[in-house]
N, C-alpha and C positions, 0 to 999 in steps of 0.2 A: 433932258429926255436920256441922251446918254447915261447919265449916272444913274437915272434908275432903272435902264435896260442892264446893267452892268450888275445892282443888287438883285437882281430878276433873279437873273442865270446864277449866281453865287447860291441864292436861296434853294432854287431848285437843286444845284450841284450838291447843295448842303441834306439835303431832307434824302436826296439820293444815296448819296454816301451813307448817312443813318440809317435808311430801310434796307442796306443792305446786308445778306443772310450771313450769317458767322460761322453755319454749319454746311458741310458739304457730305456727298457720298461718293463713290468710285467705286469702280468694278474692275477687275485686272482684263475680263470676256464676257461676251454677253450670249456667246454660244459655247453650249459643251456638248461632249457627247454622252450617253446614259453612266453613271458613277465614277465619273470625270470632278474634279473639285477646281472653284473657284475660291477668290478672295476678295472678300467688300469691306470695307474702309471708309470709316466716317471720320471726317475730321471736324473738328472744332478751334477757332481761334485761340490760341492763348489766353484764357481768363479764369477764374477761380468760380468755385459752388457750381459745377459741372457735372449732372449727371446723363448717363447713359442709362436710360430702361431695356428692358428686355425687347431683344429684336424681334419684329412683328416680322414672318413670312407670307408666303402667299396661301391666300382665304382657302385652297382643295388642300394644304398641305404637303405639296408633293417635292419641295422643297426642303431640305433638313439641313442643321447644324452641325455641323463635324467637330468642329472646335472653337470656343471664343477665348481670342488671345488679349492678354495683359494691355491694359491702356500704356502705353507710350507718349512721353510727355517729351514733346520736342521744343524746342529753340523759340517758336511762334504761333506752337497749336499743339492739340492733344490729339493723337489718332486713336481708333477702338477697330481692332481689325478681326475679322470671321474669314472662317473658314466651312463653303458651304457647298453642298453637292444634292443630286438627284438621281431617280432609278426609274424615272416615270419619264418618258418622251413628251413634250408637248411647250408651251410659250407658257409661261407664269410669270405673273407681277408680282416682283418685290413693294409691298406699299410705304409710304412714306413713313419715316422714322420719327418719332418723337424724341427732343432733347431737351434738358432742362439746364436753362443757363440764369443763375441767381433767381430761381424758382420764376423764371419767363419761359414761357413755348416756345421753341422752335423745331420748323420741321424739314427734314432732308427730301430731294425729289424721288418719285418713282424708280422703279427700274423694272427693265424687261429683259429676263433670260430665256434662253433657247436652248431645251433638252435635246439633241435627235439620239435616235436610234443609230447603233453600229451595225454596218452594212455588211453582209457574210455573203462571198462568191463562193455559191455552194460548186462552182465547175472548177475551180483553182482550187479551192481552198477541199484538202482531203478531210470528210466526215469520220469520225469513229464511232465505235459503238456503246452506250453509255454507260457506265462501270459503275458497278453496285456500290453501294455503300461501305467505306472503308472506317471499322472499327478506332476508335482513339485508344493510343496506348494506355496501360491499366498505371495506374499510380497508387501508391500507398494508402491514400486516404478511400481507394475502391478497396480494400480488403479490410479495411476497420471493421465492420460489421462481423466478418467472418474471424476475426485474430480473436474477438470477445468472446464466440461461442466457442472457439476453439479452448482458449485459457478458462471458460466455465467447464466445457467437458472434464480437461485437466484436474480441475481442481476436484471435481465429482469423483475420478478414478483414485485420486488421493486419498481421498476420504474414504473411499471404500475399501482402499487398501492396506490404509491405517488398522480400520477395526479388523479387516479379516487376518491380517499378519498377528494384531495383538491377540484377539482371541486367539489362534494358533499357538504364541507365545505359553498363551496363561495352559494350553491344554498338554504343551510339551515337558513343562515345569513337573517334574518327578517328586512326588514326595517319597525323601529318604529318614527311610525309618532310622531308627539309633536306637539300640539297648540302651534302657538306663543303667547298666552296669557299666558299656563301655564310654558311656556319657559321664559316669562320674570319676573314670581312670583318668578320662582325657582331662576333666578339669585338674583333677592332683597333680599331673602335669604341669597346667597350663600355671598352677600355683607356685609350683618349682621355680618357673621360668621367671616371674613375676619378683623373687628374689627379695620378698618382704622382711624375714629375718634378719638380712644386711642391711636392712635400712633400718632398725629395730621398731618395727612395725609389728608387734607380738599381738595385739589386740585384733587388728585386723587378719592377720594372718590366722588365727583360731575362729574368726566370725567365719571365713570364708572355709575353713574346715570344716566346721559344724553343720556348714550350710548343705554342702555339699553331702555328705552323709544323710541328714535330714531329708535332702531332696530326692533322693535314691530311697529311703525305707520309703517314703511317701507314694514315688512312681511305681516302684517294683512291687511291693509287699501292701499298697492302696491304707497304710496306715497314716493316720494324720498328723504328720510330725514337726512340720515346720513353725504351726503354731503353739505345742504343746510343750512344757517345761519338762526338766531331764527326768524327774519323777515322773510326771504321768507318763512320758513317751515311754522310759522302762516298765512301767506298770501295765502298758497296753500291751506292749510288746510279749511280756509273758503271758497275758491271758490271751492274745491271738494264740501263742505257740501251743497253750496246752488244748484250747477248743479248737482249732485248726490244725492241728499237728502239721505246724511251719517245717519242723526240724530244724531250728536255731537252736546250736549249742546254749549252754548255761555258760560256758568260758567265755564268747563271742558275745552273748550279752553282757556279761563284767567288763570285756573289754569296753564296749560300747558308754556302759555305764560310767566309767574310766575318763574315757577321752572327755564326753560333754560336760562331764564334771569339773574338769580342770580348765574345760574352754570356758563353763561359767566362773571360776575364780577369776581368769583372766580379765573378761568383760566385765563383771560386776564389783570383785574385791581388791582389783589392780593387782591381781598375782605374776609375778615375773620369774616362771620356771626358767632352767637352765637349757643351754642350747640341746644336751643332751635328752631330756626328758620331753622336749620339743620334736627332737626328730623322732623318738620315739612315739611318741604319739601321733606323727604323719605315719609311720609302718604300722603302726597299731591301725589307725584311720582305713587303711589301704586293705590289712587283713580282714577287718569288721565287712568291708564292699564285698569281699570274695565268699565269707563265708554267710552273708546272711542271705545272700539268694536263696530265694526258697525251695524246698525240696519237692519235685513233680511227684505227687503218688498215684497210682493207680485206682479204680474202683474197688478191687479186690481188698486193696491194702485201705480203703479208709471204710469196709465194712468189718 
């Protein structure tokens, strides 16, 4: 009989041990004032495959989670901590929390939290007027929209100034008129400075020399000289000289013919005149330019 009683007590103790809840819930205080924080802790005896579901708070939603801390792994248990608060006075029940251990469900106990109001003694506590709303300090992001508008306006101003100044520059550019005779004499001077004779570039020298003379004739006397042969040009000058009374002397026409024919021999017949002849042709060309200038006649003289 005693032996059977021992077995029964052992079995009852074993069953009680087997049914012991491996999870527990604690809170550091059950009474707080509005806005104060409390710490809730759920502990599970050390095991594998533990899942802490989302914390279920009071049904009225008056208790809030401030922070959910990471799970602490201790020697004999796992702990999950939460920081809670409430901004409404009252008594709130935090319901049982579901914990999964190896896919088995376990529940913690429920908790009661009292939230009290803050008592204010208006007799001892000095009261102050309600202050006006204080604006937050300005930061760079507050000025971003204004900055984009400023950049857009500056860009439009820059574009407008560009076209205004460009138009003004075009108006201010004065067209300087250079008389054909001055242009021809300047080209002669530039030809001398090129020193083509010293470089033995006789053909280039004569080509530019005759181009200076022909260009002047075409610009100042309005006779097509650049595309005409020597004979055609001399014949045209003679015709114009007789019909329009240009007043060009026969000597000047003969000098022009001599220079052009000598240049043709250099360019097409590979003639190589001596230095004295080249200098003579250059001086003769300057005389031709001076003497080719048309004589301005009055209406009485033309009649």
